[in-house]
C-alpha positions in Angstrom: 0.0 0.0 0.0 2.9 2.4 0.8 4.0 2.0 -2.9 0.6 2.6 -4.4 -0.8 6.1 -5.2 -4.4 6.8 -6.4 -5.1 10.1 -8.0 -8.5 11.3 -9.4 -8.1 13.9 -12.1 -11.7 15.1 -11.6 -10.3 16.9 -8.5 -9.8 20.5 -9.6 -6.4 20.6 -7.9 -5.2 18.0 -10.4 -7.2 18.7 -13.6 -5.5 22.1 -14.0 -1.9 20.8 -14.0 0.2 22.1 -16.9 3.4 20.7 -18.5 5.6 23.0 -16.4 4.1 21.4 -13.3 5.5 18.0 -14.1 8.8 18.4 -12.0 6.7 19.4 -8.9 4.4 16.4 -9.6 7.3 14.0 -9.6 8.6 15.4 -6.3 5.2 14.9 -4.7 5.1 11.3 -6.0 8.5 10.6 -4.5 7.2 11.9 -1.1 4.0 9.8 -1.3 5.8 6.5 -2.1 8.3 4.7 0.1 11.6 3.5 -1.4 11.3 0.0 -3.0 13.9 -2.8 -3.4 15.7 -2.9 -6.8 13.4 -4.2 -9.5 10.1 -3.3 -7.9 8.0 -0.4 -9.1 5.6 2.0 -7.4 2.1 1.7 -8.8 0.2 4.8 -9.9 -3.6 4.6 -10.4 -4.6 7.6 -12.4 -8.4 7.9 -12.6 -10.3 10.1 -15.1 -6.9 10.8 -16.7 -8.5 12.4 -19.8 -9.0 15.6 -17.7 -5.3 16.1 -17.7 -4.0 18.0 -20.8 -1.4 16.0 -22.7 -1.9 13.0 -20.4 -0.2 10.6 -22.8 3.1 12.5 -22.5 2.8 12.5 -18.7 2.2 8.8 -18.6 5.0 8.1 -21.0 7.4 10.2 -18.8 6.2 8.3 -15.7 6.8 4.9 -17.4 10.3 6.1 -18.5 11.0 6.9 -14.8 10.2 3.4 -13.7 6.6 3.7 -12.4 3.9 1.2 -13.2 0.9 3.1 -14.3 -2.8 2.2 -14.5 -5.1 4.7 -16.2 -8.9 4.7 -16.3 -11.4 7.1 -17.8 -14.1 7.7 -20.3 -14.1 5.3 -23.3 -14.5 8.3 -25.5 -11.0 9.6 -24.4 -9.1 6.6 -23.1 -10.2 3.8 -25.5 -7.9 2.0 -27.8 -8.8 4.3 -30.7 -7.8 7.3 -28.5 -4.5 6.1 -27.1 -1.9 8.8 -27.5 0.9 8.2 -30.0 3.4 8.3 -27.1 1.9 5.1 -25.6 1.5 3.0 -28.7 3.1 -0.4 -28.1 3.5 0.3 -24.4 0.1 -0.5 -22.9 -2.3 -3.4 -22.2 -6.0 -2.8 -22.3 -8.4 -4.1 -19.6 -12.1 -3.8 -20.2 -14.0 -2.8 -17.0 -17.6 -3.9 -17.1 -20.4 -3.2 -14.6 -20.3 -5.4 -11.5 -20.6 -9.1 -11.9 -23.1 -11.0 -9.7 -20.4 -12.0 -7.4 -19.2 -8.4 -7.1 -22.8 -7.2 -6.6 -23.2 -9.6 -3.6 -19.9 -8.4 -2.2 -21.1 -4.7 -2.5 -24.2 -5.8 -0.5 -21.9 -7.5 2.1 -23.5 -10.9 1.4 -21.7 -14.1 2.4 -21.8 -16.2 -0.8 -20.9 -19.5 1.0 -23.8 -18.8 3.4 -26.2 -18.4 0.4 -25.2 -21.8 -1.0 -27.3 -23.6 1.6 -30.5 -25.1 0.1 -32.7 -23.3 2.7 -31.3 -20.0 1.5 -32.4 -20.5 -2.1 -35.1 -17.9 -1.8 -32.6 -15.3 -0.5 -30.2 -15.7 -3.4 -33.0 -15.6 -5.9 -34.1 -12.3 -4.4 -30.6 -10.9 -4.8 -30.5 -12.2 -8.4 -33.9 -10.5 -9.2 -32.5 -7.2 -7.7 -29.4 -7.6 -9.8 -31.4 -8.1 -13.0 -33.5 -5.1 -12.3 -30.9 -2.7 -10.9 -27.9 -3.7 -13.0 -24.3 -3.5 -11.8 -23.2 0.2 -11.8 -21.6 0.6 -8.3 -23.3 3.8 -7.4 -26.7 2.4 -8.3 -26.1 -0.8 -6.3 -25.0 1.3 -3.2 -27.9 3.8 -3.6 -30.9 1.8 -5.1 -33.3 4.5 -4.0 -31.7 6.8 -6.6 -31.3 4.2 -9.3 -33.8 5.7 -11.8 -32.1 9.2 -11.7 -28.6 7.8 -11.7 -29.3 5.6 -14.7 -30.9 8.5 -16.6 -27.8 10.6 -16.0 -25.5 7.8 -17.2 -27.6 7.2 -20.3 -27.5 10.9 -21.2 -23.7 11.1 -20.6 -23.2 8.2 -23.0 -25.6 9.8 -25.5 -23.9 13.2 -25.5 -20.3 12.8 -24.5 -19.4 9.3 -25.6 -21.4 9.3 -28.9 -22.6 12.7 -30.1 -19.4 14.6 -29.3 -17.0 11.7 -29.9 -18.3 10.7 -33.3 -19.6 14.2 -34.3 -23.1 13.1 -34.9 -24.9 15.9 -36.6 -28.5 14.7 -36.8 -29.1 14.3 -33.1 -32.8 13.9 -33.4 -32.5 11.0 -35.8 -29.9 9.3 -33.6 -32.1 9.6 -30.6 -34.9 7.8 -32.6 -32.4 5.2 -33.6 -31.3 4.7 -29.9 -35.0 4.2 -28.9 -35.4 1.6 -31.6 -32.3 -0.2 -30.3 -33.5 -0.1 -26.7 -36.8 -1.5 -27.7 -35.0 -4.5 -29.2 -32.8 -5.3 -26.1 -32.7 -9.1 -25.7 -34.0 -9.6 -29.2 -33.2 -9.1 -32.9 -32.2 -5.9 -34.5 -32.0 -5.3 -38.2 -30.5 -2.3 -40.0 -33.0 -2.9 -42.9 -35.9 -2.8 -40.5 -34.6 0.4 -38.9 -34.3 2.0 -42.3 -37.9 1.1 -43.1 -39.0 2.6 -39.8 -37.2 5.9 -40.6 -38.8 5.9 -44.0 -42.2 5.5 -42.5 -41.4 8.6 -40.4 -40.5 10.5 -43.6 -36.8 10.4 -42.7 -34.3 9.2 -45.3 -31.3 7.4 -43.8 -28.8 5.2 -45.6 -27.9 1.7 -44.3 -24.3 2.9 -44.0 -25.4 5.7 -41.7 -27.5 3.4 -39.5 -24.7 0.8 -39.4 -22.4 3.6 -38.2 -25.0 4.5 -35.5 -25.0 0.9 -34.3 -21.2 0.8 -34.2 -21.1 4.1 -32.2 -23.3 2.5 -29.6 -21.0 -0.6 -29.4 -17.8 1.4 -29.4 -19.1 3.5 -26.5 -20.0 0.3 -24.6 -23.7 1.2 -24.3 -24.7 -2.1 -26.1 -23.2 -5.3 -27.2 -24.4 -7.3 -30.2 -24.2 -11.0 -31.1 -24.2 -12.1 -34.7 -25.8 -15.2 -36.2 -23.5 -18.1 -36.6 -22.7 -19.1 -40.1 -19.8 -20.7 -41.9 -20.1 -17.9 -44.5 -18.7 -14.6 -43.3 -20.9 -12.7 -45.8 -24.1 -14.4 -44.6 -23.1 -13.7 -41.0 -22.7 -10.0 -41.7 -26.0 -9.7 -43.6 -28.2 -11.3 -40.9 -29.9 -9.4 -38.0 -28.0 -9.2 -34.8 -29.2 -9.8 -31.3 -28.6 -6.7 -29.1 -28.1 -6.4 -25.4 -27.5 -3.5 -23.0 -24.1 -3.4 -21.3 -26.0 -3.0 -18.0 -29.4 -4.4 -17.1 -30.4 -1.1 -15.5 -30.8 0.3 -19.0 -33.6 -2.1 -19.8 -37.3 -1.1 -19.3 -40.1 -3.3 -18.0 -39.9 -6.7 -16.3 -39.3 -9.1 -19.2 -37.3 -11.4 -16.9 -36.5 -13.8 -19.8 -34.9 -11.0 -21.8 -33.1 -9.7 -18.8 -31.6 -13.1 -18.1 -30.5 -13.5 -21.6 -28.9 -10.1 -21.7 -27.1 -10.8 -18.5 -25.7 -14.0 -19.9 -24.5 -12.1 -23.0 -22.6 -9.6 -20.9 -21.1 -12.4 -18.7 -19.9 -14.3 -21.7 -18.2 -11.0 -22.8 -16.6 -10.7 -19.4 -15.3 -14.2 -19.7 -13.8 -13.6 -23.1 -16.0 -16.1 -24.9 -16.7 -15.8 -28.6 -20.5 -16.0 -28.8 -23.0 -16.2 -31.6 -26.7 -17.1 -31.8 -28.1 -20.0 -34.0 -31.3 -19.8 -36.0 -32.2 -22.6 -38.4 -35.8 -22.5 -39.5 -37.9 -22.6 -36.4 -35.0 -23.8 -34.2 -33.1 -21.2 -32.2 -30.2 -21.4 -29.7 -29.5 -18.3 -27.7 -25.7 -18.7 -27.6 -23.2 -20.8 -29.5 -19.7 -20.6 -28.0 -16.9 -20.9 -30.5 -13.2 -21.6 -29.9 -10.5 -21.9 -32.6 -13.2 -21.8 -35.2 -15.2 -24.7 -33.8 -18.5 -24.7 -32.0 -17.9 -26.1 -28.5 -21.0 -25.3 -26.5 -24.7 -24.4 -26.9 -26.5 -22.4 -24.2 -30.2 -21.7 -23.9 -31.5 -19.2 -21.4 -35.0 -19.9 -19.9 -37.0 -18.3 -17.2 -38.0 -21.8 -16.2 -39.3 -22.6 -12.8 -41.0 -26.0 -13.2 -40.1 -27.2 -16.7 -38.0 -26.1 -19.6 -40.1 -25.2 -22.7 -40.1 -27.5 -25.7 -38.6 -24.6 -27.8 -35.4 -24.6 -25.7 -35.0 -28.4 -26.0 -35.7 -28.5 -29.7 -33.1 -25.8 -30.4 -30.5 -27.8 -28.5 -31.4 -31.0 -30.3 -30.9 -29.2 -33.6 -27.6 -27.8 -32.5 -26.4 -31.2 -31.4 -27.5 -32.7 -34.7 -25.5 -30.0 -36.7 -22.4 -29.7 -34.6 -22.0 -33.2 -33.0 -20.4 -33.7 -29.7 -20.8 -30.3 -28.2 -21.6 -29.4 -24.6 -25.2 -28.3 -24.2 -27.0 -26.6 -21.2 -30.0 -24.6 -20.3 -29.6 -21.7 -17.8 -32.8 -21.5 -15.8 -34.3 -19.4 -13.0 -34.4 -22.2 -10.4 -34.5 -25.5 -12.2 -31.6 -27.9 -11.8 -31.0 -31.4 -13.2 -30.3 -33.2 -16.4 -32.2 -34.1 -19.5 -31.3 -36.7 -22.1 -31.5 -35.5 -25.7 -30.7 -38.0 -28.5 -28.4 -39.8 -26.2 -26.6 -36.7 -25.0 -26.9 -35.2 -21.5 -28.1 -31.6 -21.3 -27.6 -29.9 -18.0 -30.2 -27.6 -16.4 -28.3 -25.0 -14.3 -29.8 -22.2 -12.2 -28.5 -18.9 -13.5 -27.2 -17.8 -10.1 -25.1 -20.9 -9.8 -23.7 -20.5 -13.3 -22.8 -16.9 -12.5 -21.1 -17.7 -9.3 -19.4 -21.0 -9.8 -19.0 -21.7 -13.5 -15.9 -20.3 -15.1 
């Protein structure tokens, strides 16, 4: 701890630093960190670093002087696309997502091992429901009574600072309409062609390229994530509708527990670094196909099942097993656990909370 320094550049005392202040800054750092054995580095945590003018040059100078530096800030200023030239080839990126379910429980000071007991099942499901409704932004979790207002502010910040300003969107009104269409599709399919038709019905002419750019802006700003349809043809994959999900469940409207569960799984798969697609073959659908090294390894359905899994979920897995052979197959449920035999293969039914906490 003595060799770690945290600095938040939203503090006015730091955000107004100029290049000529760097020597004084170095002197203060030396006073704040204790001497370390040879080969060890003091760690600097620089938060909201985009508020510091020429921050890339400052960080490069700190690296050259032997400090280990972690920077964080707005994706519109500190993302890979915005990394200053001085730092190219000298950084590793770490994506920071909203709280996982395990982190959510820790924020609530909940003993996870205590909740594993069968008699505590109702308690953990209550926490899961809260997580699905509130989302995982730390301030929202700590102050649920202010959740609605906090989420409104977050959304507007993404809208204006991370998208409108960053990508210089001129037609703000049309983009807001687009965002509303996108939000109405959370947990479901979204098509650029359908969006274009909707705009046309409103008397607004928008090219597919413009709308595709709008979608990319939302992804690059980490407001949404999208999942493509699996296909062995790259062209076919690009042309098909995507399934879209919010980066945080708090951005969703209405109960729609099935869609919220599926959205949460999409974000968790992203957190784990899995390459995920959806499958649609005629009437058969699978929520997620996990691909590794170009091969489908696992099929996952998400079902708000309490007593029994719907036939649709089973039929989709049966089709996937038939197409891809010996893949792992499972259904993530609300509170149903066990196994089902499909065409000689075992399909596991796993409660969502258990998958979130104990499946890696």
